[in-house]
mmCIF file as gemmi writes it, N, C-alpha and C atoms, coordinates in Angstrom:
data_model
loop_
_atom_site.group_PDB
_atom_site.id
_atom_site.type_symbol
_atom_site.label_atom_id
_atom_site.label_alt_id
_atom_site.label_comp_id
_atom_site.label_asym_id
_atom_site.label_entity_id
_atom_site.label_seq_id
_atom_site.pdbx_PDB_ins_code
_atom_site.Cartn_x
_atom_site.Cartn_y
_atom_site.Cartn_z
_atom_site.occupancy
_atom_site.B_iso_or_equiv
_atom_site.pdbx_formal_charge
_atom_site.auth_seq_id
_atom_site.auth_asym_id
_atom_site.pdbx_PDB_model_num
ATOM 1 N N . UNK Axp A 1 ? 131.112 101.897 110.281 1 0 ? 1 A 1
ATOM 2 C CA . UNK Axp A 1 ? 129.659 101.943 110.206 1 0 ? 1 A 1
ATOM 3 C C . UNK Axp A 1 ? 129.206 101.211 108.949 1 0 ? 1 A 1
ATOM 4 N N . UNK Axp A 2 ? 128.206 100.361 109.091 1 0 ? 2 A 1
ATOM 5 C CA . UNK Axp A 2 ? 127.715 99.55 107.978 1 0 ? 2 A 1
ATOM 6 C C . UNK Axp A 2 ? 126.397 100.125 107.474 1 0 ? 2 A 1
ATOM 7 N N . UNK Axp A 3 ? 126.364 100.585 106.216 1 0 ? 3 A 1
ATOM 8 C CA . UNK Axp A 3 ? 125.15 101.157 105.64 1 0 ? 3 A 1
ATOM 9 C C . UNK Axp A 3 ? 124.325 100.127 104.875 1 0 ? 3 A 1
ATOM 10 N N . UNK Axp A 4 ? 124.763 98.869 104.857 1 0 ? 4 A 1
ATOM 11 C CA . UNK Axp A 4 ? 124.033 97.823 104.164 1 0 ? 4 A 1
ATOM 12 C C . UNK Axp A 4 ? 122.827 97.415 105.007 1 0 ? 4 A 1
ATOM 13 N N . UNK Axp A 5 ? 121.609 97.456 104.427 1 0 ? 5 A 1
ATOM 14 C CA . UNK Axp A 5 ? 120.439 97.079 105.216 1 0 ? 5 A 1
ATOM 15 C C . UNK Axp A 5 ? 120.436 95.578 105.539 1 0 ? 5 A 1
ATOM 16 N N . UNK Axp A 6 ? 119.817 95.248 106.668 1 0 ? 6 A 1
ATOM 17 C CA . UNK Axp A 6 ? 119.641 93.843 107.026 1 0 ? 6 A 1
ATOM 18 C C . UNK Axp A 6 ? 118.747 93.196 105.977 1 0 ? 6 A 1
ATOM 19 N N . UNK Axp A 7 ? 119.031 91.943 105.643 1 0 ? 7 A 1
ATOM 20 C CA . UNK Axp A 7 ? 118.235 91.257 104.631 1 0 ? 7 A 1
ATOM 21 C C . UNK Axp A 7 ? 117.857 89.858 105.112 1 0 ? 7 A 1
ATOM 22 N N . UNK Axp A 8 ? 116.684 89.428 104.691 1 0 ? 8 A 1
ATOM 23 C CA . UNK Axp A 8 ? 116.21 88.066 104.92 1 0 ? 8 A 1
ATOM 24 C C . UNK Axp A 8 ? 115.577 87.581 103.628 1 0 ? 8 A 1
ATOM 25 N N . UNK Axp A 9 ? 115.525 86.268 103.482 1 0 ? 9 A 1
ATOM 26 C CA . UNK Axp A 9 ? 114.819 85.678 102.345 1 0 ? 9 A 1
ATOM 27 C C . UNK Axp A 9 ? 113.8 84.693 102.875 1 0 ? 9 A 1
ATOM 28 N N . UNK Axp A 10 ? 112.67 84.615 102.184 1 0 ? 10 A 1
ATOM 29 C CA . UNK Axp A 10 ? 111.649 83.638 102.558 1 0 ? 10 A 1
ATOM 30 C C . UNK Axp A 10 ? 111.156 82.931 101.296 1 0 ? 10 A 1
ATOM 31 N N . UNK Axp A 11 ? 111.191 81.616 101.318 1 0 ? 11 A 1
ATOM 32 C CA . UNK Axp A 11 ? 110.732 80.806 100.194 1 0 ? 11 A 1
ATOM 33 C C . UNK Axp A 11 ? 109.297 80.358 100.468 1 0 ? 11 A 1
ATOM 34 N N . UNK Axp A 12 ? 108.351 81.012 99.796 1 0 ? 12 A 1
ATOM 35 C CA . UNK Axp A 12 ? 106.939 80.679 99.951 1 0 ? 12 A 1
ATOM 36 C C . UNK Axp A 12 ? 106.429 79.876 98.753 1 0 ? 12 A 1
ATOM 37 N N . UNK Axp A 13 ? 107.353 79.32 97.961 1 0 ? 13 A 1
ATOM 38 C CA . UNK Axp A 13 ? 106.917 78.543 96.796 1 0 ? 13 A 1
ATOM 39 C C . UNK Axp A 13 ? 106.112 77.344 97.274 1 0 ? 13 A 1
ATOM 40 N N . UNK Axp A 14 ? 105.043 77.056 96.572 1 0 ? 14 A 1
ATOM 41 C CA . UNK Axp A 14 ? 104.185 75.932 96.908 1 0 ? 14 A 1
ATOM 42 C C . UNK Axp A 14 ? 103.067 76.278 97.882 1 0 ? 14 A 1
ATOM 43 N N . UNK Axp A 15 ? 103.149 77.443 98.527 1 0 ? 15 A 1
ATOM 44 C CA . UNK Axp A 15 ? 102.102 77.858 99.464 1 0 ? 15 A 1
ATOM 45 C C . UNK Axp A 15 ? 101.01 78.626 98.729 1 0 ? 15 A 1
ATOM 46 N N . UNK Axp A 16 ? 99.787 78.486 99.198 1 0 ? 16 A 1
ATOM 47 C CA . UNK Axp A 16 ? 98.656 79.181 98.589 1 0 ? 16 A 1
ATOM 48 C C . UNK Axp A 16 ? 98.163 80.298 99.494 1 0 ? 16 A 1
ATOM 49 N N . UNK Axp A 17 ? 97.484 81.257 98.889 1 0 ? 17 A 1
ATOM 50 C CA . UNK Axp A 17 ? 96.908 82.403 99.57 1 0 ? 17 A 1
ATOM 51 C C . UNK Axp A 17 ? 96.083 81.932 100.775 1 0 ? 17 A 1
ATOM 52 N N . UNK Axp A 18 ? 96.237 82.543 101.896 1 0 ? 18 A 1
ATOM 53 C CA . UNK Axp A 18 ? 96.973 83.76 102.239 1 0 ? 18 A 1
ATOM 54 C C . UNK Axp A 18 ? 98.352 83.495 102.844 1 0 ? 18 A 1
ATOM 55 N N . UNK Axp A 19 ? 98.818 82.251 102.826 1 0 ? 19 A 1
ATOM 56 C CA . UNK Axp A 19 ? 100.051 81.898 103.531 1 0 ? 19 A 1
ATOM 57 C C . UNK Axp A 19 ? 101.299 82.677 103.1 1 0 ? 19 A 1
ATOM 58 N N . UNK Axp A 20 ? 101.541 82.93 101.803 1 0 ? 20 A 1
ATOM 59 C CA . UNK Axp A 20 ? 102.753 83.681 101.465 1 0 ? 20 A 1
ATOM 60 C C . UNK Axp A 20 ? 102.835 85.044 102.165 1 0 ? 20 A 1
ATOM 61 N N . UNK Axp A 21 ? 101.721 85.778 102.186 1 0 ? 21 A 1
ATOM 62 C CA . UNK Axp A 21 ? 101.714 87.094 102.821 1 0 ? 21 A 1
ATOM 63 C C . UNK Axp A 21 ? 101.799 86.961 104.341 1 0 ? 21 A 1
ATOM 64 N N . UNK Axp A 22 ? 101.068 86.021 104.914 1 0 ? 22 A 1
ATOM 65 C CA . UNK Axp A 22 ? 101.1 85.843 106.371 1 0 ? 22 A 1
ATOM 66 C C . UNK Axp A 22 ? 102.491 85.472 106.861 1 0 ? 22 A 1
ATOM 67 N N . UNK Axp A 23 ? 103.139 84.585 106.164 1 0 ? 23 A 1
ATOM 68 C CA . UNK Axp A 23 ? 104.487 84.159 106.575 1 0 ? 23 A 1
ATOM 69 C C . UNK Axp A 23 ? 105.515 85.26 106.319 1 0 ? 23 A 1
ATOM 70 N N . UNK Axp A 24 ? 105.33 86.022 105.241 1 0 ? 24 A 1
ATOM 71 C CA . UNK Axp A 24 ? 106.23 87.148 104.972 1 0 ? 24 A 1
ATOM 72 C C . UNK Axp A 24 ? 106.084 88.2 106.078 1 0 ? 24 A 1
ATOM 73 N N . UNK Axp A 25 ? 104.868 88.426 106.516 1 0 ? 25 A 1
ATOM 74 C CA . UNK Axp A 25 ? 104.628 89.375 107.6 1 0 ? 25 A 1
ATOM 75 C C . UNK Axp A 25 ? 105.374 88.945 108.858 1 0 ? 25 A 1
ATOM 76 N N . UNK Axp A 26 ? 105.358 87.675 109.142 1 0 ? 26 A 1
ATOM 77 C CA . UNK Axp A 26 ? 106.07 87.135 110.305 1 0 ? 26 A 1
ATOM 78 C C . UNK Axp A 26 ? 107.586 87.355 110.171 1 0 ? 26 A 1
ATOM 79 N N . UNK Axp A 27 ? 108.112 87.143 108.956 1 0 ? 27 A 1
ATOM 80 C CA . UNK Axp A 27 ? 109.541 87.334 108.707 1 0 ? 27 A 1
ATOM 81 C C . UNK Axp A 27 ? 109.931 88.812 108.835 1 0 ? 27 A 1
ATOM 82 N N . UNK Axp A 28 ? 109.067 89.705 108.366 1 0 ? 28 A 1
ATOM 83 C CA . UNK Axp A 28 ? 109.371 91.134 108.449 1 0 ? 28 A 1
ATOM 84 C C . UNK Axp A 28 ? 109.555 91.579 109.895 1 0 ? 28 A 1
ATOM 85 N N . UNK Axp A 29 ? 108.868 90.949 110.827 1 0 ? 29 A 1
ATOM 86 C CA . UNK Axp A 29 ? 109.01 91.296 112.249 1 0 ? 29 A 1
ATOM 87 C C . UNK Axp A 29 ? 110.435 91.06 112.746 1 0 ? 29 A 1
ATOM 88 N N . UNK Axp A 30 ? 111.173 90.186 112.089 1 0 ? 30 A 1
ATOM 89 C CA . UNK Axp A 30 ? 112.546 89.882 112.486 1 0 ? 30 A 1
ATOM 90 C C . UNK Axp A 30 ? 113.544 90.943 112.019 1 0 ? 30 A 1
ATOM 91 N N . UNK Axp A 31 ? 113.107 91.81 111.104 1 0 ? 31 A 1
ATOM 92 C CA . UNK Axp A 31 ? 114.001 92.819 110.52 1 0 ? 31 A 1
ATOM 93 C C . UNK Axp A 31 ? 113.871 94.163 111.22 1 0 ? 31 A 1
ATOM 94 N N . UNK Axp A 32 ? 114.961 94.927 111.253 1 0 ? 32 A 1
ATOM 95 C CA . UNK Axp A 32 ? 114.856 96.307 111.732 1 0 ? 32 A 1
ATOM 96 C C . UNK Axp A 32 ? 114.217 97.169 110.639 1 0 ? 32 A 1
ATOM 97 N N . UNK Axp A 33 ? 113.773 98.349 111.019 1 0 ? 33 A 1
ATOM 98 C CA . UNK Axp A 33 ? 113.235 99.295 110.042 1 0 ? 33 A 1
ATOM 99 C C . UNK Axp A 33 ? 114.306 99.531 108.98 1 0 ? 33 A 1
ATOM 100 N N . UNK Axp A 34 ? 113.89 99.498 107.706 1 0 ? 34 A 1
ATOM 101 C CA . UNK Axp A 34 ? 114.813 99.672 106.59 1 0 ? 34 A 1
ATOM 102 C C . UNK Axp A 34 ? 115.36 98.364 106.048 1 0 ? 34 A 1
ATOM 103 N N . UNK Axp A 35 ? 115.127 97.262 106.784 1 0 ? 35 A 1
ATOM 104 C CA . UNK Axp A 35 ? 115.584 95.952 106.338 1 0 ? 35 A 1
ATOM 105 C C . UNK Axp A 35 ? 114.817 95.483 105.116 1 0 ? 35 A 1
ATOM 106 N N . UNK Axp A 36 ? 115.427 94.573 104.365 1 0 ? 36 A 1
ATOM 107 C CA . UNK Axp A 36 ? 114.825 94.071 103.128 1 0 ? 36 A 1
ATOM 108 C C . UNK Axp A 36 ? 114.478 92.593 103.262 1 0 ? 36 A 1
ATOM 109 N N . UNK Axp A 37 ? 113.281 92.249 102.807 1 0 ? 37 A 1
ATOM 110 C CA . UNK Axp A 37 ? 112.845 90.86 102.752 1 0 ? 37 A 1
ATOM 111 C C . UNK Axp A 37 ? 112.606 90.493 101.301 1 0 ? 37 A 1
ATOM 112 N N . UNK Axp A 38 ? 113.241 89.421 100.849 1 0 ? 38 A 1
ATOM 113 C CA . UNK Axp A 38 ? 112.996 88.883 99.52 1 0 ? 38 A 1
ATOM 114 C C . UNK Axp A 38 ? 112.098 87.667 99.672 1 0 ? 38 A 1
ATOM 115 N N . UNK Axp A 39 ? 110.964 87.676 98.987 1 0 ? 39 A 1
ATOM 116 C CA . UNK Axp A 39 ? 109.997 86.581 99.052 1 0 ? 39 A 1
ATOM 117 C C . UNK Axp A 39 ? 109.865 85.961 97.677 1 0 ? 39 A 1
ATOM 118 N N . UNK Axp A 40 ? 109.938 84.646 97.621 1 0 ? 40 A 1
ATOM 119 C CA . UNK Axp A 40 ? 109.7 83.906 96.386 1 0 ? 40 A 1
ATOM 120 C C . UNK Axp A 40 ? 108.398 83.137 96.56 1 0 ? 40 A 1
ATOM 121 N N . UNK Axp A 41 ? 107.489 83.285 95.589 1 0 ? 41 A 1
ATOM 122 C CA . UNK Axp A 41 ? 106.173 82.648 95.679 1 0 ? 41 A 1
ATOM 123 C C . UNK Axp A 41 ? 105.745 82.128 94.312 1 0 ? 41 A 1
ATOM 124 N N . UNK Axp A 42 ? 104.93 81.088 94.329 1 0 ? 42 A 1
ATOM 125 C CA . UNK Axp A 42 ? 104.406 80.537 93.085 1 0 ? 42 A 1
ATOM 126 C C . UNK Axp A 42 ? 102.893 80.706 92.971 1 0 ? 42 A 1
ATOM 127 N N . UNK Axp A 43 ? 102.241 81.147 94.023 1 0 ? 43 A 1
ATOM 128 C CA . UNK Axp A 43 ? 100.79 81.349 93.985 1 0 ? 43 A 1
ATOM 129 C C . UNK Axp A 43 ? 100.488 82.574 93.122 1 0 ? 43 A 1
ATOM 130 N N . UNK Axp A 44 ? 99.71 82.417 92.043 1 0 ? 44 A 1
ATOM 131 C CA . UNK Axp A 44 ? 99.404 83.562 91.176 1 0 ? 44 A 1
ATOM 132 C C . UNK Axp A 44 ? 98.753 84.726 91.926 1 0 ? 44 A 1
ATOM 133 N N . UNK Axp A 45 ? 98.017 84.447 92.985 1 0 ? 45 A 1
ATOM 134 C CA . UNK Axp A 45 ? 97.366 85.509 93.76 1 0 ? 45 A 1
ATOM 135 C C . UNK Axp A 45 ? 98.381 86.425 94.43 1 0 ? 45 A 1
ATOM 136 N N . UNK Axp A 46 ? 99.594 85.948 94.647 1 0 ? 46 A 1
ATOM 137 C CA . UNK Axp A 46 ? 100.624 86.754 95.297 1 0 ? 46 A 1
ATOM 138 C C . UNK Axp A 46 ? 100.934 88.012 94.493 1 0 ? 46 A 1
ATOM 139 N N . UNK Axp A 47 ? 100.734 87.963 93.191 1 0 ? 47 A 1
ATOM 140 C CA . UNK Axp A 47 ? 101.015 89.117 92.336 1 0 ? 47 A 1
ATOM 141 C C . UNK Axp A 47 ? 100.177 90.329 92.742 1 0 ? 47 A 1
ATOM 142 N N . UNK Axp A 48 ? 98.948 90.102 93.193 1 0 ? 48 A 1
ATOM 143 C CA . UNK Axp A 48 ? 98.087 91.182 93.683 1 0 ? 48 A 1
ATOM 144 C C . UNK Axp A 48 ? 98.196 91.332 95.199 1 0 ? 48 A 1
ATOM 145 N N . UNK Axp A 49 ? 98.433 90.23 95.888 1 0 ? 49 A 1
ATOM 146 C CA . UNK Axp A 49 ? 98.44 90.252 97.358 1 0 ? 49 A 1
ATOM 147 C C . UNK Axp A 49 ? 99.577 91.077 97.947 1 0 ? 49 A 1
ATOM 148 N N . UNK Axp A 50 ? 100.786 90.952 97.429 1 0 ? 50 A 1
ATOM 149 C CA . UNK Axp A 50 ? 101.912 91.665 98.026 1 0 ? 50 A 1
ATOM 150 C C . UNK Axp A 50 ? 101.825 93.181 97.838 1 0 ? 50 A 1
ATOM 151 N N . UNK Axp A 51 ? 101.453 93.69 96.647 1 0 ? 51 A 1
ATOM 152 C CA . UNK Axp A 51 ? 101.266 95.144 96.551 1 0 ? 51 A 1
ATOM 153 C C . UNK Axp A 51 ? 100.17 95.65 97.494 1 0 ? 51 A 1
ATOM 154 N N . UNK Axp A 52 ? 99.073 94.91 97.613 1 0 ? 52 A 1
ATOM 155 C CA . UNK Axp A 52 ? 97.992 95.312 98.52 1 0 ? 52 A 1
ATOM 156 C C . UNK Axp A 52 ? 98.47 95.296 99.971 1 0 ? 52 A 1
ATOM 157 N N . UNK Axp A 53 ? 99.214 94.269 100.337 1 0 ? 53 A 1
ATOM 158 C CA . UNK Axp A 53 ? 99.754 94.16 101.695 1 0 ? 53 A 1
ATOM 159 C C . UNK Axp A 53 ? 100.65 95.366 102.003 1 0 ? 53 A 1
ATOM 160 N N . UNK Axp A 54 ? 101.506 95.729 101.068 1 0 ? 54 A 1
ATOM 161 C CA . UNK Axp A 54 ? 102.412 96.859 101.29 1 0 ? 54 A 1
ATOM 162 C C . UNK Axp A 54 ? 101.643 98.173 101.406 1 0 ? 54 A 1
ATOM 163 N N . UNK Axp A 55 ? 100.626 98.358 100.585 1 0 ? 55 A 1
ATOM 164 C CA . UNK Axp A 55 ? 99.808 99.579 100.678 1 0 ? 55 A 1
ATOM 165 C C . UNK Axp A 55 ? 99.145 99.658 102.05 1 0 ? 55 A 1
ATOM 166 N N . UNK Axp A 56 ? 98.641 98.535 102.54 1 0 ? 56 A 1
ATOM 167 C CA . UNK Axp A 56 ? 97.912 98.521 103.814 1 0 ? 56 A 1
ATOM 168 C C . UNK Axp A 56 ? 98.825 98.668 105.02 1 0 ? 56 A 1
ATOM 169 N N . UNK Axp A 57 ? 100.041 98.176 104.943 1 0 ? 57 A 1
ATOM 170 C CA . UNK Axp A 57 ? 100.931 98.181 106.1 1 0 ? 57 A 1
ATOM 171 C C . UNK Axp A 57 ? 101.936 99.316 106.091 1 0 ? 57 A 1
ATOM 172 N N . UNK Axp A 58 ? 102.128 99.958 104.937 1 0 ? 58 A 1
ATOM 173 C CA . UNK Axp A 58 ? 103.098 101.039 104.835 1 0 ? 58 A 1
ATOM 174 C C . UNK Axp A 58 ? 104.495 100.578 104.478 1 0 ? 58 A 1
ATOM 175 N N . UNK Axp A 59 ? 104.705 99.263 104.338 1 0 ? 59 A 1
ATOM 176 C CA . UNK Axp A 59 ? 106.008 98.772 103.884 1 0 ? 59 A 1
ATOM 177 C C . UNK Axp A 59 ? 106.162 99.134 102.408 1 0 ? 59 A 1
ATOM 178 N N . UNK Axp A 60 ? 107.408 99.224 101.951 1 0 ? 60 A 1
ATOM 179 C CA . UNK Axp A 60 ? 107.675 99.594 100.561 1 0 ? 60 A 1
ATOM 180 C C . UNK Axp A 60 ? 107.925 98.356 99.717 1 0 ? 60 A 1
ATOM 181 N N . UNK Axp A 61 ? 107.159 98.22 98.64 1 0 ? 61 A 1
ATOM 182 C CA . UNK Axp A 61 ? 107.413 97.159 97.676 1 0 ? 61 A 1
ATOM 183 C C . UNK Axp A 61 ? 108.498 97.688 96.738 1 0 ? 61 A 1
ATOM 184 N N . UNK Axp A 62 ? 109.727 97.251 96.976 1 0 ? 62 A 1
ATOM 185 C CA . UNK Axp A 62 ? 110.878 97.738 96.224 1 0 ? 62 A 1
ATOM 186 C C . UNK Axp A 62 ? 110.839 97.211 94.794 1 0 ? 62 A 1
ATOM 187 N N . UNK Axp A 63 ? 110.507 95.925 94.64 1 0 ? 63 A 1
ATOM 188 C CA . UNK Axp A 63 ? 110.406 95.351 93.305 1 0 ? 63 A 1
ATOM 189 C C . UNK Axp A 63 ? 109.524 94.119 93.322 1 0 ? 63 A 1
ATOM 190 N N . UNK Axp A 64 ? 108.964 93.837 92.163 1 0 ? 64 A 1
ATOM 191 C CA . UNK Axp A 64 ? 108.159 92.637 91.934 1 0 ? 64 A 1
ATOM 192 C C . UNK Axp A 64 ? 108.573 92.115 90.565 1 0 ? 64 A 1
ATOM 193 N N . UNK Axp A 65 ? 109.21 90.968 90.552 1 0 ? 65 A 1
ATOM 194 C CA . UNK Axp A 65 ? 109.704 90.393 89.308 1 0 ? 65 A 1
ATOM 195 C C . UNK Axp A 65 ? 109.238 88.954 89.171 1 0 ? 65 A 1
ATOM 196 N N . UNK Axp A 66 ? 109.506 88.394 88.009 1 0 ? 66 A 1
ATOM 197 C CA . UNK Axp A 66 ? 109.165 87.01 87.735 1 0 ? 66 A 1
ATOM 198 C C . UNK Axp A 66 ? 110.414 86.31 87.21 1 0 ? 66 A 1
ATOM 199 N N . UNK Axp A 67 ? 110.734 85.191 87.841 1 0 ? 67 A 1
ATOM 200 C CA . UNK Axp A 67 ? 111.85 84.349 87.387 1 0 ? 67 A 1
ATOM 201 C C . UNK Axp A 67 ? 111.255 83.006 86.98 1 0 ? 67 A 1
ATOM 202 N N . UNK Axp A 68 ? 110.888 82.904 85.72 1 0 ? 68 A 1
ATOM 203 C CA . UNK Axp A 68 ? 110.196 81.706 85.251 1 0 ? 68 A 1
ATOM 204 C C . UNK Axp A 68 ? 108.818 81.638 85.89 1 0 ? 68 A 1
ATOM 205 N N . UNK Axp A 69 ? 108.56 80.578 86.641 1 0 ? 69 A 1
ATOM 206 C CA . UNK Axp A 69 ? 107.268 80.388 87.314 1 0 ? 69 A 1
ATOM 207 C C . UNK Axp A 69 ? 107.233 81.029 88.7 1 0 ? 69 A 1
ATOM 208 N N . UNK Axp A 70 ? 108.348 81.577 89.134 1 0 ? 70 A 1
ATOM 209 C CA . UNK Axp A 70 ? 108.453 82.088 90.505 1 0 ? 70 A 1
ATOM 210 C C . UNK Axp A 70 ? 108.355 83.61 90.522 1 0 ? 70 A 1
ATOM 211 N N . UNK Axp A 71 ? 107.459 84.116 91.358 1 0 ? 71 A 1
ATOM 212 C CA . UNK Axp A 71 ? 107.33 85.551 91.578 1 0 ? 71 A 1
ATOM 213 C C . UNK Axp A 71 ? 108.31 85.938 92.686 1 0 ? 71 A 1
ATOM 214 N N . UNK Axp A 72 ? 109.026 87.035 92.486 1 0 ? 72 A 1
ATOM 215 C CA . UNK Axp A 72 ? 110.021 87.478 93.465 1 0 ? 72 A 1
ATOM 216 C C . UNK Axp A 72 ? 109.694 88.908 93.884 1 0 ? 72 A 1
ATOM 217 N N . UNK Axp A 73 ? 109.46 89.082 95.178 1 0 ? 73 A 1
ATOM 218 C CA . UNK Axp A 73 ? 109.121 90.386 95.739 1 0 ? 73 A 1
ATOM 219 C C . UNK Axp A 73 ? 110.211 90.811 96.711 1 0 ? 73 A 1
ATOM 220 N N . UNK Axp A 74 ? 110.588 92.085 96.642 1 0 ? 74 A 1
ATOM 221 C CA . UNK Axp A 74 ? 111.513 92.629 97.632 1 0 ? 74 A 1
ATOM 222 C C . UNK Axp A 74 ? 110.757 93.729 98.364 1 0 ? 74 A 1
ATOM 223 N N . UNK Axp A 75 ? 110.698 93.594 99.691 1 0 ? 75 A 1
ATOM 224 C CA . UNK Axp A 75 ? 109.932 94.502 100.543 1 0 ? 75 A 1
ATOM 225 C C . UNK Axp A 75 ? 110.886 95.159 101.541 1 0 ? 75 A 1
ATOM 226 N N . UNK Axp A 76 ? 110.779 96.486 101.66 1 0 ? 76 A 1
ATOM 227 C CA . UNK Axp A 76 ? 111.55 97.225 102.665 1 0 ? 76 A 1
ATOM 228 C C . UNK Axp A 76 ? 110.634 97.507 103.847 1 0 ? 76 A 1
ATOM 229 N N . UNK Axp A 77 ? 111.083 97.123 105.036 1 0 ? 77 A 1
ATOM 230 C CA . UNK Axp A 77 ? 110.292 97.329 106.242 1 0 ? 77 A 1
ATOM 231 C C . UNK Axp A 77 ? 110.275 98.803 106.615 1 0 ? 77 A 1
ATOM 232 N N . UNK Axp A 78 ? 109.1 99.31 106.931 1 0 ? 78 A 1
ATOM 233 C CA . UNK Axp A 78 ? 108.914 100.709 107.369 1 0 ? 78 A 1
ATOM 234 C C . UNK Axp A 78 ? 108.61 100.754 108.843 1 0 ? 78 A 1
């Protein structure tokens, strides 16, 4: 039995609001419940957009970090 959650990554660097969230939403549909999506974005609005998206949809924002100019979000599908 494998307890490792399914994972996907999405590179939204260079995209502007609302595309990072819209495309991440599309990617989350590919995951089973409990799966993790890592999103990389450069749009400054993403810093507020992803927490708001998770609050509205019930997905869990596991982490929000910054790697230089790139924002990195990890979302667990609910």
